[in-house]
C-alpha positions as CSV (number, residue, x, y, z in Angstrom):
1,M,1.7,-3.5,11.6
2,E,1.2,-4.4,8.0
3,I,-1.8,-6.3,6.9
4,I,-1.4,-9.0,4.3
5,V,-4.1,-8.5,1.6
6,D,-5.3,-11.0,-1.0
7,D,-8.1,-11.4,-3.5
8,V,-10.5,-12.4,-0.7
9,N,-9.9,-9.5,1.8
10,Y,-9.0,-6.7,-0.6
11,K,-12.4,-5.1,-0.5
12,E,-12.7,-5.2,3.3
13,E,-9.2,-4.1,4.1
14,V,-8.6,-1.5,1.4
15,L,-11.8,-0.3,-0.1
16,Q,-13.9,-0.3,3.1
17,S,-11.2,1.1,5.4
18,E,-12.0,4.0,7.6
19,L,-8.4,5.1,7.6
20,P,-6.4,6.1,4.6
21,V,-4.5,3.0,3.2
22,L,-1.0,2.7,1.8
23,V,-0.9,-0.4,-0.4
24,D,2.4,-1.9,-1.3
25,F,2.1,-4.1,-4.4
26,W,5.1,-6.4,-4.4
27,A,6.5,-9.9,-5.1
28,A,9.1,-12.0,-3.4
29,W,11.4,-12.2,-6.5
30,C,11.4,-8.4,-6.9
31,M,14.6,-6.9,-5.5
32,P,13.4,-3.3,-5.4
33,C,10.3,-4.5,-3.5
34,L,12.4,-6.2,-0.9
35,A,14.6,-3.1,-0.6
36,I,11.6,-0.9,0.3
37,A,9.9,-3.4,2.6
38,P,11.7,-2.2,5.8
39,T,10.7,1.4,5.0
40,V,7.0,0.3,4.4
41,A,7.1,-1.6,7.7
42,Q,8.6,1.4,9.5
43,L,5.8,3.7,8.2
44,A,3.2,1.2,9.4
45,K,4.7,1.3,12.8
46,E,5.2,5.1,13.0
47,Y,1.7,6.0,11.6
48,K,-0.3,3.3,13.4
49,G,-3.8,4.5,14.0
50,R,-3.5,7.2,11.4
51,I,-3.1,5.1,8.3
52,K,-3.4,1.4,7.4
53,V,-0.6,-0.3,5.6
54,C,-1.4,-3.3,3.4
55,K,0.9,-5.5,1.4
56,I,-0.4,-7.3,-1.7
57,N,1.8,-10.0,-3.2
58,V,0.9,-9.8,-6.9
59,D,1.7,-13.5,-7.4
60,D,-0.7,-14.5,-4.7
61,A,-3.4,-11.9,-5.5
62,G,-3.4,-11.9,-9.3
63,V,-7.1,-11.0,-9.6
64,T,-6.7,-7.9,-7.4
65,A,-3.4,-6.9,-9.1
66,G,-5.2,-7.1,-12.5
67,K,-8.2,-5.1,-11.3
68,C,-5.8,-2.4,-10.0
69,Q,-4.0,-2.5,-13.3
70,I,-0.6,-3.2,-11.7
71,Q,1.9,-3.4,-14.5
72,S,5.2,-2.7,-12.6
73,I,6.3,-3.4,-9.1
74,P,6.9,-2.1,-6.5
75,T,3.8,0.0,-6.8
76,I,2.7,2.1,-3.9
77,A,-0.9,3.3,-4.0
78,I,-2.8,5.4,-1.5
79,Y,-6.5,4.9,-1.0
80,V,-8.9,7.3,0.8
81,K,-12.5,6.2,1.4
82,G,-12.1,3.4,-1.1
83,V,-10.7,5.6,-3.9
84,E,-7.1,5.5,-5.2
85,V,-5.8,9.0,-4.8
86,K,-2.1,8.5,-5.5
87,R,0.2,6.0,-7.2
88,V,4.0,5.8,-7.5
89,I,6.0,3.1,-9.2
90,G,9.5,2.1,-8.0
91,G,11.4,2.2,-4.8
92,L,11.3,5.5,-3.1
93,P,13.2,6.7,0.0
94,K,11.3,7.1,3.3
95,A,11.1,10.9,3.0
96,Q,9.4,10.7,-0.4
97,L,6.9,8.1,0.8
98,E,6.1,10.2,3.8
99,S,5.6,13.3,1.7
100,L,3.1,11.3,-0.4
101,L,1.2,10.3,2.7
102,K,1.1,13.6,4.6
103,P,-1.9,15.1,2.7
104,Y,-4.0,12.1,3.6
105,L,-3.1,11.6,7.3
106,D,-5.9,11.8,9.8
107,I,-8.6,11.5,7.2
108,K,-11.5,9.4,8.3
109,K,-14.9,8.7,6.9
């Protein structure tokens, strides 16, 4: 299950997470964002309990998007123990997203 993150709950859901976090920075008007949304949802389902998947709408969470220096969307970022460890920009197929995640699966505080 994906968690909707905004400027209020970003710290709690992403930075303080015990599980690694895949963050999908997106917007409703972004066609590549909408194209990868089903893949992101599928990863959330398949890796439930091993990673946390969060979605941040950059239009609704502008402060967070600014702090994270998001300049293009979709941007997928992976956080481990509150630190961004990986970032990719653009729509990627599921296999590539999974390969980005694999080194961070099953990491806990």
